[in-house]
C-alpha positions as CSV (number, residue, x, y, z in Angstrom):
1,M,12.9,55.6,118.4
2,L,15.4,54.2,116.0
3,P,15.1,50.5,115.0
4,A,17.6,48.2,116.8
5,E,19.2,47.3,113.4
6,L,20.1,50.9,112.7
7,R,21.4,51.4,116.2
8,A,23.6,48.4,116.0
9,R,24.9,49.1,112.5
10,D,25.9,52.7,113.5
11,G,27.1,52.0,117.0
12,I,24.4,54.2,118.6
13,R,24.4,53.9,122.4
14,P,21.8,54.9,124.9
15,G,22.2,58.5,126.0
16,Q,23.8,59.8,122.9
17,Q,22.4,63.0,121.5
18,F,21.7,64.1,118.0
19,V,21.0,67.3,116.1
20,I,17.9,66.9,114.0
21,E,17.3,68.9,110.9
22,R,14.0,68.8,109.1
23,L,14.5,68.4,105.4
24,D,10.9,68.0,104.3
25,R,7.6,66.6,105.6
26,G,8.5,63.2,107.1
27,Q,12.2,63.5,106.2
28,Y,14.9,64.4,108.8
29,H,18.6,64.4,108.9
30,L,20.2,63.2,112.2
31,T,23.8,64.2,113.1
32,R,25.4,62.7,116.2
33,R,26.3,65.4,118.7
34,E,29.7,64.8,120.1
35,P,29.9,66.0,123.7
36,P,32.5,68.6,124.5
37,P,35.7,67.1,126.0
38,N,35.3,66.5,129.8
39,E,31.6,67.1,129.8
40,G,30.3,65.9,133.1
41,L,33.8,65.5,134.6
42,T,33.2,67.9,137.4
43,D,30.0,66.3,138.5
44,W,31.7,62.9,138.4
45,L,34.6,64.1,140.5
46,L,32.3,65.8,143.0
47,A,30.3,62.5,143.3
48,C,33.4,60.6,144.4
49,P,32.7,58.6,147.5
50,E,36.0,59.6,149.1
51,K,35.3,63.0,150.6
52,G,37.9,65.7,149.9
53,F,39.2,63.9,146.8
54,F,38.3,66.8,144.6
55,V,38.2,70.4,145.8
56,P,37.4,73.2,143.4
57,F,39.8,76.1,143.5
58,E,40.1,79.6,142.1
59,S,42.2,79.7,139.0
60,E,44.4,82.6,137.9
61,S,45.0,84.0,134.5
62,T,48.1,82.6,132.7
63,D,48.9,86.3,131.9
64,T,50.3,86.6,135.5
65,L,52.7,83.6,135.2
């Protein structure tokens, strides 16, 4: 767990993920992992309380347009 001072200084929020690289014994390099755009969007839409708000559909290739 990172100390609160470091989390506050670097704007680290709960749930953020990091890539950890071991440099040497007891030394590590942390790089904040940026989530891909729209990660979790489908789950969020499917959890919408209004039923039928989001309906998945088959997509077509843009080659046929």
